[in-house]
C-alpha positions as CSV (number, residue, x, y, z in Angstrom):
1,M,80.5,102.8,74.6
2,S,79.9,105.1,77.3
3,K,82.1,107.4,78.5
4,T,81.8,105.8,82.1
5,T,82.3,101.9,81.6
6,N,80.2,99.9,84.0
7,I,82.5,96.8,85.4
8,D,79.7,94.4,86.0
9,D,78.5,95.2,82.3
10,I,82.0,94.5,81.1
11,A,82.2,91.0,83.0
12,R,78.9,89.9,81.4
13,L,80.1,90.2,77.8
14,S,81.4,87.1,75.9
15,D,84.6,87.0,74.6
16,G,83.7,87.6,71.0
17,E,82.1,90.7,72.4
18,L,85.1,91.8,74.6
19,D,87.2,91.3,71.6
20,R,85.4,93.9,69.4
21,K,84.5,96.7,71.9
22,L,88.3,96.3,72.8
23,S,89.1,96.9,69.0
24,T,86.0,99.3,68.6
25,V,87.7,101.8,71.4
26,K,90.9,101.2,70.0
27,R,90.1,102.6,66.9
28,L,88.3,105.2,67.9
29,I,91.2,106.3,70.2
30,D,93.4,106.2,67.3
31,T,91.0,108.2,64.9
32,S,90.3,110.8,67.8
33,R,94.1,111.5,68.2
34,R,94.3,112.1,64.5
35,K,91.4,114.3,64.7
36,R,93.5,115.7,67.8
37,E,90.2,115.3,70.0
38,K,90.4,114.5,73.4
39,T,90.7,110.9,74.2
40,A,90.8,110.3,77.6
41,N,87.1,108.9,78.6
42,L,88.0,106.3,75.4
43,E,91.3,105.2,77.4
44,V,89.7,104.8,80.4
45,D,87.2,102.3,78.8
46,F,90.0,101.0,76.7
47,C,91.8,100.3,80.2
48,Y,88.7,98.3,81.8
49,L,88.3,96.3,78.7
50,K,92.1,95.4,78.3
51,R,92.1,94.6,82.1
52,E,89.2,92.2,81.8
53,S,90.6,90.6,79.1
54,E,93.8,90.1,80.8
55,I,92.3,88.8,83.9
56,R,90.1,86.1,81.0
57,E,93.3,85.1,79.8
58,R,95.2,84.4,83.2
59,R,92.1,82.4,84.3
60,R,92.0,80.3,81.0
61,Q,95.8,79.8,81.6
62,A,95.6,79.0,85.2
63,H,92.8,76.4,84.5
64,A,94.8,74.8,81.4
65,E,97.6,74.1,84.4
66,Y,94.8,73.0,87.0
67,Q,93.7,70.7,84.3
68,Q,97.3,69.4,83.7
69,R,98.2,68.8,87.3
70,L,95.0,67.1,87.8
71,Y,95.5,64.6,84.5
72,R,98.8,63.9,86.0
73,S,98.0,63.2,89.2
74,R,95.2,60.8,87.8
75,K,97.7,59.2,85.7
76,H,100.1,58.8,88.5
77,R,97.6,56.9,90.6
78,A,96.8,54.5,88.1
79,N,99.8,53.8,87.4
80,A,100.7,53.0,91.3
81,R,97.9,50.4,91.7
């Protein structure tokens, strides 16, 4: 991962790629801290990746809730006939 993360590139990652990059960056941060190296750039990358992950999770939850409301609405209309 580069020192400056491009959010457009992150948005194009698959969920699996995003998870792998998150794990990799987290591991690099931990390793760098043990070696007493600077981690600021890695931490910034981690924050961007984590933010994208959280956005996707909220989107999945919102979509699931929408589908439930839609299902209930259709079921309610079918029972009203």
